[in-house]
C-alpha positions as CSV (number, residue, x, y, z in Angstrom):
1,M,-42.9,9.5,4.6
2,T,-42.8,11.3,7.2
3,E,-44.4,12.0,11.1
4,A,-46.2,15.1,9.7
5,A,-47.2,13.3,6.1
6,V,-50.9,13.3,5.8
7,T,-52.5,13.9,2.6
8,T,-55.8,15.3,3.3
9,T,-59.3,14.4,1.9
10,T,-58.8,17.5,-0.5
11,S,-55.4,16.8,-1.3
12,V,-55.9,13.4,-2.4
13,A,-59.1,14.5,-5.1
14,D,-56.4,17.2,-5.9
15,L,-54.1,14.5,-7.0
16,R,-56.7,12.8,-9.4
17,D,-57.1,15.9,-11.6
18,W,-53.2,16.6,-12.9
19,R,-54.2,20.2,-14.0
20,R,-55.6,21.0,-10.5
21,L,-52.1,20.3,-9.3
22,L,-50.8,23.7,-10.8
23,D,-53.6,25.8,-9.3
24,D,-52.0,26.9,-6.5
25,P,-48.2,26.7,-7.6
26,P,-45.6,27.4,-4.8
27,D,-43.6,30.8,-5.2
28,P,-41.1,30.7,-8.0
29,E,-37.7,31.0,-5.9
30,T,-38.9,28.1,-3.1
31,T,-39.6,26.1,-6.6
32,E,-36.2,26.8,-8.2
33,R,-34.3,25.2,-4.8
34,G,-36.5,22.3,-4.5
35,R,-36.1,21.3,-8.2
36,R,-32.2,22.3,-8.2
37,L,-32.0,19.7,-4.9
38,K,-34.2,16.7,-6.8
39,E,-31.7,17.7,-9.7
40,A,-29.0,17.3,-7.6
41,A,-30.3,14.1,-5.8
42,M,-31.2,12.2,-8.8
43,L,-27.3,12.8,-10.5
44,D,-26.0,11.3,-7.1
45,F,-27.8,8.5,-7.7
46,G,-26.5,7.9,-11.4
47,V,-23.2,8.9,-9.9
48,R,-22.7,6.4,-7.4
49,E,-25.5,5.7,-4.9
50,S,-28.6,4.2,-6.3
51,A,-28.7,2.4,-9.7
52,I,-32.3,1.5,-8.8
53,A,-34.2,4.5,-7.8
54,S,-32.1,6.2,-10.8
55,W,-33.5,4.0,-13.1
56,L,-36.9,4.5,-11.5
57,Y,-37.0,8.1,-11.9
58,T,-36.1,8.2,-15.2
59,K,-40.0,6.5,-15.6
60,C,-41.2,9.7,-14.0
61,H,-41.7,11.6,-17.5
62,R,-43.5,14.0,-15.5
63,Q,-41.5,15.7,-12.2
64,I,-44.1,18.3,-10.7
65,P,-43.3,20.8,-7.8
66,T,-46.9,21.1,-5.8
67,L,-48.0,22.3,-2.9
68,A,-50.6,19.1,-3.1
69,V,-48.3,16.4,-1.2
70,D,-47.2,17.5,2.1
71,T,-44.1,15.9,1.2
72,A,-42.8,13.4,-2.0
73,A,-44.7,10.5,-3.8
74,V,-44.6,9.0,-6.9
75,V,-48.0,8.1,-8.0
76,A,-48.9,5.5,-10.8
77,T,-52.1,5.8,-12.4
78,G,-54.0,3.1,-15.1
79,D,-52.9,4.8,-18.2
80,G,-49.3,3.2,-17.3
81,S,-47.8,6.8,-16.4
82,C,-46.2,7.3,-13.2
83,V,-45.6,10.9,-12.1
84,L,-43.0,12.2,-9.0
85,L,-45.1,15.1,-6.8
86,Y,-42.8,16.9,-4.5
87,N,-43.3,19.8,-2.4
88,P,-40.5,22.5,-3.0
89,E,-41.2,23.9,0.5
90,F,-40.8,20.6,2.2
91,F,-37.5,20.0,0.1
92,A,-36.1,23.7,0.9
93,A,-36.8,22.9,4.9
94,I,-34.5,19.5,4.9
95,G,-31.9,20.3,2.6
96,A,-29.3,18.2,0.1
97,D,-29.2,15.2,2.6
98,G,-32.9,15.1,3.3
99,V,-34.1,15.5,0.1
100,R,-31.5,12.8,-1.6
101,F,-33.0,10.5,1.6
102,V,-37.0,11.3,0.7
103,L,-36.4,10.1,-3.1
104,F,-34.3,7.5,-1.9
105,H,-36.6,6.3,0.3
106,E,-40.1,6.4,-2.3
107,A,-38.4,4.9,-4.5
108,R,-37.3,1.5,-2.7
109,H,-41.7,1.7,-1.2
110,L,-42.9,1.6,-5.3
111,I,-40.2,-1.8,-5.0
112,H,-41.0,-2.8,-1.8
113,R,-45.0,-2.3,-2.8
114,H,-44.8,-4.7,-6.2
115,L,-42.7,-7.4,-4.3
116,Y,-45.3,-7.7,-1.3
117,V,-49.1,-7.9,-2.5
118,D,-50.7,-10.3,-0.3
119,A,-54.0,-8.5,0.6
120,E,-53.5,-9.5,4.7
121,L,-50.1,-7.9,4.6
122,R,-51.5,-4.6,2.7
123,E,-54.5,-4.2,5.3
124,D,-52.2,-4.5,8.2
125,P,-51.0,-1.6,9.6
126,V,-48.1,-3.5,11.6
127,F,-46.8,-4.6,8.0
128,A,-46.9,-0.9,6.9
129,L,-44.8,0.2,10.3
130,A,-42.5,-2.8,9.3
131,A,-42.3,-1.3,5.8
132,E,-41.0,2.0,6.9
133,V,-38.4,0.8,9.3
134,S,-37.2,-1.7,6.8
135,I,-36.7,1.2,4.1
136,N,-35.6,3.4,6.2
137,H,-33.2,1.3,7.8
138,V,-32.2,0.4,4.5
139,V,-32.0,4.2,3.2
140,M,-29.9,5.1,6.2
141,R,-27.3,2.2,5.7
142,R,-27.1,2.9,1.6
143,L,-26.6,6.6,2.4
144,R,-24.6,6.8,5.2
145,A,-27.1,8.6,6.5
146,K,-29.5,9.9,9.5
147,L,-33.2,10.7,9.3
148,P,-34.1,14.3,7.5
149,T,-34.6,16.9,9.6
150,R,-36.7,20.1,9.5
151,Q,-36.8,23.4,11.3
152,T,-40.4,23.5,13.6
153,G,-41.8,26.6,15.5
154,G,-40.4,30.1,15.3
155,G,-37.9,32.3,16.7
156,T,-35.6,31.3,19.7
157,G,-37.7,28.5,20.4
158,S,-37.5,26.3,17.3
159,V,-35.5,23.4,17.1
160,R,-35.0,20.9,13.9
161,E,-36.9,17.3,14.6
162,P,-36.5,14.5,12.9
163,V,-38.7,13.0,10.1
164,G,-39.8,9.6,9.5
165,I,-39.8,6.6,11.4
166,D,-36.6,5.9,12.8
167,P,-35.8,2.2,12.9
168,Y,-33.3,2.5,15.7
169,A,-36.3,3.8,18.1
170,I,-38.6,1.1,16.8
171,H,-36.2,-1.4,17.6
172,A,-35.4,-0.1,21.3
173,Q,-39.5,0.0,21.6
174,Y,-39.5,-3.9,20.4
175,E,-36.6,-4.9,23.0
176,T,-38.7,-3.2,25.8
177,D,-42.0,-5.0,24.8
178,L,-40.1,-8.5,24.2
179,R,-38.4,-7.9,27.9
180,A,-41.3,-7.5,29.3
181,Q,-43.3,-10.6,28.2
182,G,-40.3,-12.5,29.0
183,L,-39.4,-13.0,25.5
184,E,-35.6,-12.5,24.2
185,P,-35.9,-10.0,21.4
186,L,-33.1,-10.3,18.6
187,S,-30.2,-7.8,18.3
188,Y,-30.5,-4.7,15.9
189,A,-28.4,-6.2,13.2
190,H,-30.3,-9.6,12.7
191,F,-34.1,-7.5,13.4
192,T,-33.7,-5.8,10.6
193,E,-32.5,-8.6,8.6
194,T,-34.6,-9.3,5.6
195,D,-38.3,-7.4,5.4
196,M,-39.8,-10.3,6.9
197,T,-38.0,-10.1,9.9
198,V,-38.8,-7.0,10.7
199,Y,-42.5,-7.4,9.9
200,G,-42.3,-11.2,11.7
201,E,-40.4,-9.9,15.0
202,L,-42.8,-6.5,15.3
203,K,-45.6,-9.3,15.3
204,R,-43.9,-10.5,18.4
205,M,-44.9,-7.4,19.9
206,S,-47.7,-7.3,22.6
207,D,-48.0,-3.4,21.3
208,P,-46.9,-3.0,18.2
209,P,-46.0,0.9,17.9
210,V,-48.2,1.7,14.9
211,P,-48.5,5.6,14.2
212,A,-51.7,7.1,13.6
213,D,-50.2,9.3,10.5
214,A,-46.3,8.5,10.3
215,V,-46.5,6.7,7.3
216,C,-46.0,7.4,3.3
217,P,-48.9,9.6,1.9
218,H,-48.8,7.1,-1.1
219,L,-50.0,4.0,1.8
220,L,-52.9,5.9,3.4
221,I,-56.2,4.1,2.6
222,G,-58.1,6.1,-0.2
223,G,-55.0,7.9,-0.7
224,L,-52.4,8.8,-3.6
225,P,-53.5,6.7,-6.8
226,L,-51.7,3.7,-7.4
227,D,-52.6,1.4,-10.1
228,D,-51.0,-2.2,-9.2
229,E,-50.2,-3.2,-13.0
230,T,-48.6,0.0,-13.8
231,V,-46.6,-0.4,-10.5
232,G,-45.5,-3.9,-11.6
233,E,-44.8,-3.1,-15.3
234,V,-42.8,0.3,-14.2
235,V,-40.8,-1.4,-11.1
236,E,-40.2,-5.1,-13.5
237,G,-38.7,-3.3,-15.7
238,V,-36.8,-1.0,-13.4
239,L,-35.1,-4.0,-12.1
240,A,-34.4,-6.1,-15.6
241,D,-32.7,-2.8,-16.7
242,V,-30.3,-3.1,-12.9
243,L,-29.7,-6.4,-13.9
244,R,-28.9,-6.0,-17.4
245,A,-26.2,-3.2,-16.2
246,A,-25.0,-6.1,-13.2
247,L,-24.8,-8.7,-16.1
248,R,-22.4,-6.1,-17.7
249,G,-19.9,-6.1,-15.0
250,E,-21.3,-2.8,-13.5
251,G,-20.7,-3.5,-9.7
252,P,-22.5,-0.9,-7.7
253,A,-25.7,-2.2,-9.9
254,R,-24.8,-5.6,-8.7
255,E,-24.5,-5.1,-5.2
256,E,-27.5,-3.3,-5.1
257,I,-29.2,-5.2,-6.7
258,L,-28.1,-8.9,-4.8
259,H,-29.0,-7.0,-1.5
260,L,-32.4,-6.1,-2.3
261,A,-32.7,-9.9,-3.3
262,D,-31.0,-11.1,0.1
263,R,-33.5,-8.5,1.9
264,S,-37.0,-10.0,0.1
265,E,-36.4,-13.9,1.1
266,G,-38.7,-15.5,2.8
267,G,-41.9,-13.1,1.2
268,S,-43.6,-15.7,-0.9
269,D,-43.4,-17.9,-3.9
270,R,-44.2,-15.3,-5.8
271,V,-40.9,-13.3,-4.9
272,G,-38.9,-16.5,-6.2
273,K,-40.6,-16.5,-9.3
274,L,-40.4,-13.0,-9.8
275,W,-36.4,-13.1,-9.2
276,A,-36.1,-16.0,-11.2
277,R,-38.1,-14.6,-14.2
278,L,-36.0,-11.3,-14.1
279,G,-33.2,-13.8,-14.4
280,L,-31.6,-13.3,-10.9
281,G,-29.8,-17.3,-11.4
282,A,-27.5,-15.6,-14.3
283,L,-25.9,-12.8,-12.4
284,R,-25.5,-15.6,-9.0
285,G,-24.1,-18.0,-11.9
286,R,-26.6,-20.6,-10.6
287,T,-30.2,-21.8,-10.5
288,E,-31.9,-21.6,-7.5
289,P,-31.8,-24.7,-4.5
290,T,-34.6,-25.7,-3.3
291,R,-32.6,-26.6,-0.4
292,R,-31.5,-23.2,2.3
293,V,-28.1,-22.1,1.5
294,E,-27.0,-19.5,4.4
295,W,-26.9,-16.3,2.2
296,W,-23.4,-15.0,3.6
297,K,-21.9,-17.7,2.0
298,R,-23.9,-17.3,-1.4
299,W,-22.6,-13.1,-0.7
300,L,-19.2,-13.9,-0.5
301,A,-19.2,-15.8,-3.7
302,D,-21.1,-13.3,-5.5
303,T,-18.9,-10.6,-3.6
304,L,-15.5,-12.6,-4.7
305,A,-16.3,-13.2,-8.1
306,S,-16.9,-9.3,-8.7
307,K,-13.4,-8.5,-7.0
308,L,-11.8,-10.8,-9.4
309,R,-13.6,-9.7,-12.1
310,E,-11.1,-7.5,-14.4
311,G,-8.9,-8.9,-17.1
312,E,-10.1,-12.6,-16.2
313,R,-12.9,-14.8,-16.4
314,L,-13.9,-16.5,-13.0
315,V,-17.5,-17.6,-13.6
316,Y,-20.3,-19.9,-12.3
317,P,-20.5,-22.8,-14.9
318,R,-24.0,-23.0,-14.8
319,K,-24.9,-26.5,-16.1
320,H,-22.0,-27.9,-14.1
321,G,-23.5,-25.9,-11.2
322,A,-26.7,-26.7,-11.1
323,V,-25.7,-30.3,-11.0
324,L,-23.7,-29.5,-8.1
325,L,-26.5,-27.2,-6.2
326,A,-28.9,-30.4,-7.1
327,L,-26.8,-32.8,-5.1
328,G,-26.3,-30.1,-2.1
329,H,-23.3,-28.7,-2.3
330,D,-22.2,-25.4,-2.1
331,P,-21.6,-22.4,-4.7
332,M,-18.1,-22.7,-6.6
333,L,-16.2,-20.7,-9.4
334,S,-14.5,-21.8,-11.9
335,R,-12.5,-20.4,-14.7
336,R,-12.1,-19.8,-18.4
337,G,-9.4,-18.4,-20.4
338,K,-6.1,-17.9,-20.7
339,E,-5.9,-15.2,-17.8
340,R,-3.2,-14.6,-15.2
341,T,-3.9,-16.4,-12.4
342,K,-5.7,-14.4,-9.6
343,V,-4.3,-13.8,-5.6
344,V,-6.4,-13.7,-2.7
345,V,-5.2,-13.3,0.8
346,V,-7.6,-14.3,3.5
347,A,-6.6,-13.0,7.4
348,I,-8.4,-15.0,10.2
349,D,-8.3,-12.9,13.6
350,T,-7.2,-15.5,16.3
351,S,-7.4,-13.2,18.9
352,G,-10.5,-14.9,20.5
353,S,-12.8,-17.6,19.6
354,M,-13.3,-18.4,15.9
355,S,-15.1,-20.8,14.6
356,Q,-13.5,-23.6,12.8
357,R,-16.7,-24.3,10.4
358,V,-16.1,-20.7,8.9
359,I,-12.3,-21.6,8.0
360,D,-13.1,-25.5,6.8
361,W,-15.5,-23.2,4.3
362,L,-13.3,-20.9,3.5
363,L,-10.8,-23.5,3.1
364,T,-13.5,-25.1,0.4
365,L,-14.5,-22.1,-1.3
366,I,-11.0,-20.8,-2.4
367,G,-10.1,-24.2,-2.7
368,R,-12.6,-24.8,-5.4
369,T,-11.8,-21.6,-6.8
370,D,-10.0,-22.6,-10.0
371,G,-7.1,-20.3,-11.3
372,V,-6.6,-18.6,-8.1
373,E,-3.4,-18.4,-6.0
374,T,-4.6,-18.4,-2.1
375,H,-1.9,-17.0,0.7
376,W,-3.5,-17.5,4.4
377,L,-2.5,-15.7,7.2
378,S,-3.7,-15.3,10.9
379,F,-3.5,-12.4,12.9
380,D,-3.7,-11.4,16.4
381,G,-1.7,-8.4,18.0
382,E,1.0,-10.0,15.5
383,V,0.9,-11.5,11.5
384,M,1.4,-15.2,11.5
385,P,1.3,-16.9,7.3
386,F,0.0,-20.3,7.5
387,V,-0.4,-23.8,4.8
388,A,-4.2,-24.2,4.5
389,G,-4.8,-27.4,6.5
390,E,-2.2,-26.0,9.2
391,R,-3.9,-25.5,13.0
392,V,-4.5,-22.1,13.3
393,L,-3.6,-20.7,16.4
394,G,-3.6,-17.1,18.0
395,G,-4.4,-15.5,21.7
396,G,-3.5,-11.5,21.9
397,G,-5.3,-8.5,21.2
398,T,-6.3,-7.4,17.6
399,D,-4.5,-4.9,15.3
400,F,-5.8,-5.0,11.7
401,G,-3.1,-2.3,11.1
402,K,-0.3,-4.8,10.6
403,V,-2.3,-7.2,8.3
404,V,-3.0,-4.1,6.4
405,E,0.5,-3.3,6.3
406,Y,1.9,-6.9,5.8
407,V,-0.6,-7.4,2.7
408,E,0.5,-3.4,1.3
409,G,4.1,-4.8,1.5
410,R,5.3,-2.5,4.0
411,R,5.7,-5.0,7.3
412,E,8.0,-7.9,7.6
413,V,7.4,-11.0,8.9
414,G,10.0,-13.5,9.7
415,G,12.1,-11.5,7.6
416,K,9.9,-11.4,4.6
417,R,7.9,-9.5,3.1
418,C,4.4,-10.0,1.0
419,E,5.5,-10.5,-2.3
420,V,2.3,-10.7,-3.8
421,R,-0.1,-7.6,-4.8
422,P,-3.4,-9.2,-4.0
423,D,-6.5,-9.3,-6.0
424,A,-8.8,-9.6,-3.0
425,V,-8.4,-9.5,1.0
426,I,-10.7,-11.6,2.9
427,M,-10.8,-10.5,6.6
428,V,-12.3,-12.4,9.1
429,T,-12.9,-11.0,12.6
430,D,-15.3,-9.5,15.4
431,G,-14.1,-6.5,13.9
432,Y,-13.0,-4.8,17.2
433,A,-9.9,-3.5,16.6
434,P,-8.4,0.2,15.3
435,K,-10.2,0.6,12.4
436,V,-7.9,1.1,9.5
437,T,-7.9,2.1,5.6
438,P,-6.3,-0.2,3.5
439,A,-4.5,1.6,0.1
440,R,-7.7,-0.1,-2.0
441,P,-10.3,-0.7,0.3
442,D,-12.5,-1.7,-2.8
443,S,-10.4,-5.1,-2.6
444,W,-11.2,-6.1,0.9
445,I,-13.8,-8.1,2.1
446,W,-14.8,-8.2,5.9
447,L,-16.5,-11.2,7.2
448,I,-18.2,-10.0,10.7
449,T,-18.6,-13.2,13.4
450,D,-21.3,-13.2,15.1
451,G,-22.2,-10.2,17.8
452,G,-19.0,-8.3,16.0
453,D,-18.5,-4.8,15.0
454,D,-19.5,-4.6,11.4
455,W,-17.5,-0.9,11.0
456,P,-16.6,-1.5,7.7
457,D,-19.8,-1.4,6.5
458,G,-20.1,2.6,7.2
459,H,-16.6,2.7,6.5
460,S,-15.6,5.8,4.0
461,P,-14.5,4.7,1.3
462,P,-16.9,1.8,1.6
463,M,-15.5,-1.7,2.2
464,A,-17.3,-4.9,1.4
465,C,-18.7,-6.3,4.4
466,H,-21.1,-9.0,5.8
467,R,-22.0,-10.9,9.1
468,V,-21.5,-14.8,9.2
469,T,-23.2,-17.3,11.4
470,T,-20.6,-19.0,13.1
471,G,-22.7,-21.5,15.0
472,D,-23.8,-25.1,13.7
473,S,-26.0,-25.0,11.3
């Protein structure tokens, strides 16, 4: 996956003979260090970072340290086996964070390869570049990390150089290219919105910056063996395992699999059928509509349901929901069982322009969610509770801290404190105000309007965050 990661013809030949991989082993000390770094990265995947990567590497029953590859790669042969090959010297050079990045990248590459099988795409060098950009963007966001670096040169002149394709640098070149053509480029957030968006926008360039040697080793023509049937069996097995975990209520698995599905939108009819076959509709709580649904709305419905899950039975009614969707209505939730009412606080930033369309849709979603008690707030420099249907007014600066203090019962408004403990707080804002850390960040959902600052997405601890479309559909 690196700019220096070019597998030589000799190395490729060696990779087709497993016995020859061990003919020139690394020194024992470096091998052990590389192994420890690999094991630590995989533990992190399983504990908190990536259910998909964790499951995928459990399918690699052989994990071989070797100098036959410059970096790392998962190979799949016609006998149905997957093998992880990794260079322990490279792992030692990039350190623990770099190893996590590289292994996550390689896992996503296998998924990417199975989702996009069209021959024309695979033969297009721009698509190979788009894959690197898209995957590295996802890894950087999910791990909250920068590209790995390794030391080059020697002595006093040595420096640490980044390893791999930098999506921000590619986007900067894309902006320059399109403006030179008199065209309007997309912002970085919209440029990286889906895998196919990246590809489509790079194709608009007059001279896409396709590097000669900056792709993963296994993408090289005649490179590492990747049997498509084996890749398909392994990837679909992994995705099915993660979907089952998500359906059991495992939040990280749910969030990751839904994010992956959203990123693959626009890929092909085959991708849609693949998700349907795997049962993604059961996780979303609905059958896939044939009409276009704004995906931030679907994300909010999914995320809100997950926040309200523990101790209740808020669900999508499948048959009733399918009928509503067929009639063109938006997703809805319903409640089953004799469980307590859940409390949702919706806080709307009125310091700037706020789309009434977004407010109306929130009123509709929350209003149709059975078993939910909703409290509405507007805020700018102050917090102002209001009743659904009232006109929302505001003006001055923005202060998230006062919203947090009020919701947590530490601030009075009109002589009263917030007397409820919300199960979920939805913040609708452009994000431009001093950052905050609520006492229970996992219960906060941030909807960032057009052109806003999506800082909650990279906040530590993390908070659910998504951009919304505030213009007319």
